[in-house]
N, C-alpha and C positions, 0 to 999 in steps of 0.2 A: 323267179325272175332275178332275185338278188344274186344267185349264183352266176348267172350270165353276166351281170354287171361286174361281179368280182373277177370273173375270168377275163373279161375285157380289160379291166384295170391291171391285172397281172401280166397280160400279154402285151399291152400297149402303153401302160402308164409308167409314170416316174414315181417310184416309192420315195426316193430322196435324190436330189440333184447334186452334182459337184459344187455348184455355187452355194448351196445350203451348208455343205461341209466346210467351205471356206470360212463361213461365219463362225464356226466352232472354234477356230484358231484364236478368236478374241475372248473366249470364255476363260475364266481364271483357272479352271482345273485342267485345261488343255496345255500340253507341253509343245506340241507341234502338229501341223497338218501338212503332209507332203503329197504333191501331185506328180505323177509320171505317166508317160505313154507306154503301154505294154504291147503295142502293135495291134491290138484288137480294139482298144479304147483306153480309158483312163484307169489307173490304179491310184487309189488315195489311201495313204496310211496316216492314221490319226492316233496320237498317243495322249492319254489323259490319266489323271489321278482319280481314283475312286476312293471308297471308304478306307480309312486308316492309311492313306498315302500309297495304297497299292496301285502299281502302274498297269494299265491295260492298253493294248494296241488293237485298233480296229482296222481291218483291211477291206476296203470297198473296191469292187471290180465292176466297171461300167463298160457297156458296149460303145460302138461309135456314134450312137444316138443319145448318149448320156443316160441310158436306162440301167439302173442297178441290176446286175446279174447275180452277184454273190456278195455276202458280207461274212467275214470271218473274224472272230474275236480271239485274241491271244492274251493269256494271263499266265505268266511264268511258263511252265512246260505244258500247260493246257491250251489246246486249240479247239475252238467250237464253231461250227457253221451256224450262224444266226439266221441267215436267209439265203436261199438258193432258188432263183426264179424258176428254173426247170423243174425242180422237185415240187415247189409250191403249185405250179400249174398242173402237174400230173396228179397231185393229191386232190386238187379241186375238181379236175375232170373225173376222177374216180368217184368222188362224192356225188357229182351230178349224175353219173351213170347209176350209182346205187340208189339215188333218190328216184330216178325214172323206173328202175326195176321194182322198187318197193311200191310205187304208185300203180304199176301194172298189176302186181300181185293183189293189191287191195281192190282193184276194180274187177 
């Protein structure tokens, strides 16, 4: 049952909202938080300083309902997808299917 709740949260829930990101601009290690309309929803770019003064940029992509779709971190020449809603939903669906198959085999 936990997987069903997780799946609902992933498909319908807000992982983080644009309003929550706005609050980050007040934190001392944040240089800026920029909001723009990308035609699909909001794009939020947040720049902060992490250990040893290293600058990291986080790009948040929201749909028109302010649900986070993707989060990408950029540090120097390295770009890493931290969260992708479509990928996470598919991974969880696969896990649910495998759990059901395993349960059938055991019975």
